[in-house]
N, C-alpha and C positions, 0 to 999 in steps of 0.2 A: 106451756113449756117456756122456760126462761130464755130470752133472746141472748145470743152469744155477744160477748163484749165487742168483738170486731164488726159484727153486723150493725150494732148501734153506732160505732165510730163511722162506718161507711155511710149510714143513714144521715148522720149529722153532716159529714163532709159533702155529700151530694145534694142534700136538700135543706141544709142549715136547720135541721130539726131540733128545736129547743127541748122537745119532749124526750128525744133520744139522748140528748146530752144530760138532761136532768136525771134520767135513769142511770147513766154512767156515774154521775156525781153521787147520787144516793147509794149506789152500790159500792163505791170505793173511797168515799170521803173519810171514813174512819181510818183506813189504811194510811192515806196520805197525811192526815192530821197527826196520827201517832208517830210516823217517821219524823215529821217536822218538829213535834213536841220534844222528842228525845234529843234532837239536835239543838234547838234554840232555847229550851227551858222557859219559854214565855208564851202564855196562851195567845195573847194578841198578835205576837210575831208569828206564831205557828198558824194562826188563821190567815195571815197575809201570805205566808209561804204556801199554804193549801190553795188559796185562790190563784197564786201565781202558777202553781203546778198545773192546775186545770186550764188556765189560759194557754199554757204551752201545749197541752193536749189539744185544745181547740185549734191552735195555729198549725199544729203538725198532723192533724187528723188525716189529711189527704195523703201524707207521705208514709203513714204507718202501713207496713205490710200485713197480709192476711194471717201470717203465722206469729204475729206479735202477741206475746202473753202480757196483756194489759196490766195486771197487778204488779208484775215484775217491772214493767216499763215505768209505771207510776211510782213505784218504790225508789227506783234509781233517780227519776226526775225530781222527786221530793228531796233526795239527798243533795243533788246539784243545786236546787233552789235554796235549800237551807244553808249550804256552804256559802253561797253568794250573800244571803241575808246576814249571816254571821260576820262576813267580811265587812259589810256596810255598817253594821251595828256595833262592831268591835266587842262582841260578846264572847264569853268563855263557854266552851262546850262541856267540859268534864267537871270542873271544880265544884259547881253548885247543883249539878243535875239531880243527885239523889235527894238532897234536902228539898228541892223544888217539887219533885214528883210526890214526896210525902205530904207537903203542905198544901199543894194545889189539888192534887187528885184525891187526897184524903182517904187513902186506902192502904192496908198493910202490904208490904212486899216481902217476898221470901229473901233469905240471905243470898241465895244464888242470883236472883234477879237484880238485887242491889249491886252486886259486883259485875254482872254481865251487861246491864243496861248502858253504862257509859261507853262500852266497847262494841256493842252489837253492830251498829251500822258501819263502823270501820271494818269489822270482821266480814260483814256481808260484801263490802266493796272489794275485798280481796278474792272473792269467789268468781269463777267463770260464770257466764250468763246463764247456762242451763242449771248449774248448781244453785245459783242465786234464786232463779225463778222457782226451782223445786222447793227451797226453804220457804219462800214467800207463800207459795200455794199451800204447803202442808201446815205451817205453823202460824201464818198471818191470816190465811183465808180458810183454814180448817178443811181443806179438800182431802178426800181420801186418795189412796194410792192409785186406784183405777182412774180417777179424774185427773190426777197429775200425769199419769202415763199418757192419757188421751191428749192432754194439752201439750205435752212435750213430744208427741209422736212416737211414743215408746210403749212397751208392755207394762203391766202392773208390777211385775217382778223387777224390770229394769228401773222403774221409778223408785221402788223400795231401795234398791242398791244405790241409786243416785242420791236419795235423801240421806242414807246412811253415810256415804262418803262425804257429802257436804257437811253433815253434822260433825264428823271426825275432823274435818278441816277447821271448823269453828272451834272445836275443843282445843286443837293445837294452837290456834291463834290466841285464845284466851289464856292458855297455859303459858305461852311466851310472855304474856303481859301480867302474869302473876295470879291469874284466876284458875285454880286447879279444880276441875270438876269432871263429871262423866257426860257422855252424850245424852243419856237418859235425863239427867237433871237439867241439862241445857235445853233439851227439847221441851220438857215440862215447864220450865221457867219462861221460855220465849212464848210458848203457846198460851200460857195463862196471863201474861202481862204485856205482850207487845202491842196490842191494839187497845186504844182508849176511845171512848165515844166523843165525837166532835160536838161542839155546841149546837143546839137545835137549830138556831137561826142561820148557821154558817152555810148549810147546804143551799138554802134559797138564795143567799147573796152570791155565793160562788157560781151557781148556775146562771144567774142574771148577768154577772160581769164576764165570766169566762166564755159563755156561749157566744158572746159578741166579740170574742178574741181580745178582750181587754180594752175595748174602746172607752169604757167609762171608769177604768181603773185609775187609782191615784198614781202620782209621780213615783213614789217610792216603790210601789208594786211593779210598775213597768220597768223601773231600773233593775229590780231584782230579776224580772223575766229576761231582760236583755243580757244581764251577766250570766244567768243560768244557761241560756241558749248558747253562749260562747263556750261554756264549759262542755256542754253536750256536743257541740260541733268538734271541739278538740278531741273528745273521747271517741267519736266516730272516726275521725282522721287517724287517731292512734291505732285503731283496729286495722285500718287499711295499711298503715305503716308496718305493723308486725307481719302482715302477709307479704308485703313487697320488700325484697331484700335491699338493705343499704339505705333505708329511709328513716329519718328521725323527724320528730315534730319540733318546730321552733315557734313558740307563741309570741306574736308581736303585740303591740299595745292596742291595736284595734282590729287586727285580722289574724287568722290562723294560717300559717304557711308551712309548707313541707320543703325541707332542704335536703339534698343528697350529700351525705358525708363521705368523703373519699376514704377507702379502707386499703390497708396494705394488701398486696396480692398474695403474700405468703408470709408465714412467721419467720423470724430470724433463724437462719440455720445454726446448728450447734457449732460453737467455736468461731463464728463469724460476726462481725459488727458492720458489714458493708451491704446490708439489705437495701437494694435500690428503692424499695417502696417505703422505707422508713424515713422519717424526718431525722436530720442530723442529731438532734438532742436525744431522740429515741435510740438510734443505733449506738451512740456512744454511752448513753445513760443506762441502758439495760442489755448489756452484752450477755451472751450465753456462756455457761461454764461447761466443763468437760463432760458432765453427766446429763446434759440436756436441760437443765434448769436455767434460771436467769439470776443475776445478781445486780445490785444497783450501784452505779458509779456516780457518787455525789460530786465528783470533780467537774462534771458537766455544768453544774450551777455556776462555777467560776468562769468557765470558758464561753458559755452560750451568751448571746446578746440579751439585753432585757426583753423579755417577752412572756406572754401568757397564752398557752395553747392547750387544747384538749383534743386528742386524736384516738381513733380506734386502736386497741392495744396490739403490740407485737410481742408481748411477753408470753412465756410458756403457758399452756393451758392450766387453769386453776392455780396459778402462782401470782401473788401480789406482793409489791414492795413499795415502801415509802421512805423518804428522807426529808425531815423537817429541820431547817436551821433555826434554832431557838426552841421554845417549848411548844407542846401541842396547842396550848391556849393562847400563846403569843408568839407566833412564828414569823420569820422574815422572808424565807425562801422555801420552796417545796418542790419535790420531784416524786412522782408516783407512777407505778406501772401496774396494769391489770386490775384497776380499781373500778368498783361499781359506782353508779351515780350517787347512791346513798352514802357511800364512804367519802366521795368527793365533797358532798354537802357537809358532812361531819367535819372534815378537815377545814373547809372554808369558814365554818362557823366557830372554829376553835373548840369543838366539842369532842373531847377525847374519850368520853364514856362509850360503851358499846351499844348494841341494838336494844338492850333492855330499857334504855332511856331515850329511844328514838321512836317517834310516832310518824309513820309514813301515811299521809292523808291523801295521796294521789298515786295512781299506778305509775311504776317506774319500769322502763325497759331493762331486761337482765344483762344487756351488753356491758362489756368491760372496756376501760379506757386507760390511756397513758396521759399524764399531764405534767406540765412544767409551769412554774410561776416564780420567776426570779427578778421581779421588778425591784428597783432600789428602794422603793417605799410604796406603801398602800397595797402590798401584795394580797392579803386576805380579801380585801374588798374587790380587787380586780378579779380574783378567782371566783368570788361570788357572782360578779357581773357576767363572767364568761359562762358559768354554769347556767345562769338564768337565760342568757341569750341563746345558748345551744339547745338546752333541754326544756326551758320554760318553767323551771322549778326553783324554789328558794327555800331557805331554812330560817327558823326563828326559835329562840330559846324562851320557853314560857313555863310558869309554875303550874303544875297539875297535881291533883290528888290521885294517888294510885296505891296499889298493894306493894309493900316493901317488906324486907327483913331487917330488923334492928340488930346490929352486932353489938353485944354487950360482954363485959367481963363477968364471968361466973366464978372462977377460982383464980385469984392473983398468983403470980409467980409459977405458972405451970411450966414444966420442963421444955416443952416444944416452942415456947415463945419467950424470948429474952432480949433485953436491950443489947445492941451491938457494942463491941469494944471499940475504942478509938482506933486501934490498929487494923480492924477488919476491913477487907476490901469487898466491894460489891460483886456478888456472884449469885446466879440463879440457875437452877436446873430442875427438870421434871422428868421422872422415869415412869413411863406409862406401860403397864402390863396388860394382860388379857382381862383381868378383873381387879386390878389394883393400880393405884397411882401413888408415887412418892414425890413430894414437893419440898425443895429446900431453897432457901434464900438467905443471904447474909448482907448486912449493912445496907438494907433497903428501907426506904421510907415506909412507915406503917400504912400510909394511904394506898401504896401500891398493893399491899396485901388485901385491902378492902376491895380494890378493883378486881383482883384475882378471884375473890369470893363471888363477886357479882357475875363475872364471866363464866365461872364454873356452874353457878346455879341458875343463870339466865333470868334473874329477877333483881331489881334495884336493891342494893344493900346500903343502909344508912349507918354510919359509924357513931355509936354511942359509948365507945370504950373510954374516951378521953385520953387515949394513948397517942403520943406524938414522938417524932424523931425516928431514928433508924433502929430496926429490929432484925434479929435472926429468927427464921421460922423453919421448923422441922415437923412435917406432917405426913402421915401415911394413912391411906384408907383403902379398904377393899370391900367388895360386895359379892353376893352370891346370886344364884338364880332367883328371879322374881323380885330382886331388889335393885333400885336405881343407884347409880353412882352419886347422884345428888343427895339422896337420903343418907348414903354411907358417909359422904363428906360432912353433912350436918352432925351425924352421930359421933364422928371422930373429933370434932372441935372441942367439946368440953373436957374430955380426958387428956388430950395431948396439948392443947393450947390454952385451956381454961376459958374458952369463949363460948358463947351461945348465940343462936339466931332466933329471934322472936318475931312472928308475923305481926304486921301492923299496917295501918294506912297513914300515909304522910303526903304532904305537899312538897314536891321536889321539882327541880328544873328538868324539863324534858326538851329535846330537840324535835320540833315539828317540821317535817318536810312537806311542803304543799305547793300547789300550783301558784306560780308567780302572779301577783296582782297587777292589774293595768296601771 
């Protein structure tokens, strides 16, 4: 009978059994190596990441609970270690991964796997722990549903449902990033391609170094281990923060600390701006209107002293507002209400595009905040620093290869798309019906229309029309049962606007939101 993973972990922790540890390594090294390889795209670095992950297992063996699902734990640990290794090595994750897998692994990949592979681990990172472990056990470890249920402390039927729900979450994540597929195709592609055989000699060297908790490891490996342990400590602290009300994580340069953020005791009452729990710039900047919503008062930017602050929101639920003095890419002052952390990072980085061009590489709390930044100079950088200090995250713009739609002219001089006359004034309106939408704009820069296409379709749209200047757009589309509004939108473009959308892969600028580096 095969010894349980956690029995081997306990055997190693209590008796320093190299035999027990060697069994764990041989059992799971392919899993860890495969996760590392997808991240770092380099065999030698993947080997170092694998070694570091098992060193962490050796060091944390005593603290792992009996209900730990080791494959899931190792999968997460490998991602943390890979992230640290990539930070140190300044490597790209997505741009070269497909070419690397083909040249080094020298095996054919399905079209689905080619698209899924660069996104897989980011998608897994968005799952809850049980969903994550269910996917790892089912498709990385080839466990049957009965075995998965036993590992998760659930019935076979419950395990089947959890795997199905987790696959659906993965499908939605991939669709949001331009990979349209089915759960069946995703399951088949991941099961067939996610695990690669580690080099034969790696298991022996990993066992020898990791079982001794890294005593003989190289400097770079130990540096990776140290950084990964910090990430893991932050993740554990974040879980405790979610459970404890009013706590947020603030990552320091050498330690992880938890700071309590004061929250208003109550939302701003309708028609009042004197909420005693609100800061002056909040109460004046986001007063309530007569129907219970909020509106933004940009005059506060002129009256408030120079400051940068981020506070828990007092805005009405599910309402967000922003005012930027200048352009989104080059602003001087900013005021925002009801904003997510992701949105604040987008503003701070001058990244006006929507979520289709944003990669969130670290979990973010769902809370919303109000902010003000009205420094006389250096406002964007000060806002970045404030976000980094309060939440421990930062953003960077990086070129990445991804799925896109190319917008091209199919039929020139179509009736719904025409250059604006000099006398036209800028107007925009959208009439949304039950199964139809009518969109009209006049005297608007053509690039604004491209942005509208992207937000409607939730996939990056790259302009290949060559059209510049101001245009009037008149488009109406409708859809029936079983048809999506996105497909109806695409089908309406050629006849009404003379435009077409062509699937492609391009390298475009993406905003990467990640854990701030030390």
